[in-house]
Residue, then its C-alpha position, 0 to 999 in steps of 0.5 A: m983206643n980202649d984195650e978192652f975193645e971187642v967186636l961180637i958177631e951177633t948173627q949172620s945169615f947163610r944161603i944153602i943151595p942143596s944138590q937137589t931143590i927143596e920143595i916147600s911142600d916137603a918142608i911143611r909135610y916133614l918139618g912142620a914149616k909154615s908157608n905162604g906159598e912163596y916160602a916156608v918158615i921153620e923155627r928151630e930151638d936148639p940151636r935157636a935159628v930160623i930157616l927159610v925155604d925159598s921158592d927156588g928150592s934153597m934155604i936161608i938160615h938166620g940167627i946163627s953166627n957160626l958156619e959149621a953150625a949153619t952147615l949142621i942145621a942144613e944137613e939135619t934139615l935135609l936128612r929129615m926130609g929124606m934128602s941128601e946132605k951131600g954137595l951143599t953150596i953155602a954162601r955167607g950173608e951179612v953179619l950183624a956185629s956189636f961192640s962197645v967203645g967204653r967211652a961216650v961218643l960225641i955225635g955232634l962233633a963227629s958228624e961235623r968232623f967227618s963227611d962219612a958220618e952223620h947224626d941219624i936223628r931217627l935213631d939218635a946215633l952216629r951213622i958212619n958210611a964205612n965205604r972203605y970196608g963196605c959196611t955201615i956203622l951205627l954208634f950210639s952216645n953211650g959208646r955201643g955200636v953195631v956194624m951192618g952190611q958186611s959179610s966178613r967177620k974180620v972186615a967188620e972188626m977192622a971197620a969198627s977198629f978203624w973208625i974208633s981210632r979216627l974218632e979218638e984222634e978227633g976227640a969225639l970220644a969222651 
């Protein structure tokens, strides 16, 4: 396997449940959020992120790949609305991870050799159902790939590494 292999976490979503529910009207009034009544959207610039305030009073922070940064964004958002930042419950959502094999992927050969892999004609990519790791991997013929549907960074890395090794063993990397 390529020694230069590295999985980069592009983004992850985080659900933030504060100790008291957030009112959509407060997000609009104090933070300039846009709303359709069901939820409010706040766009941040530094760091760049999108915050959704849900009708259940929780927040979803999207566009950040770091738990500490997401926590700070949530705390700042609550404080700007005059709410307490204490007692947050934070749940990690799915990551979007990218990587490069550094070699071409023989999509046709790989889809023939593995029952968990198929040629996704719509994307012209190899779609791998990495059930063992609870995620999906898309690999393009140029060797670039993404891992989707996994909430753990480490498991996403393990899935990509495992499948690259299998593809190499079967001669599906050129």
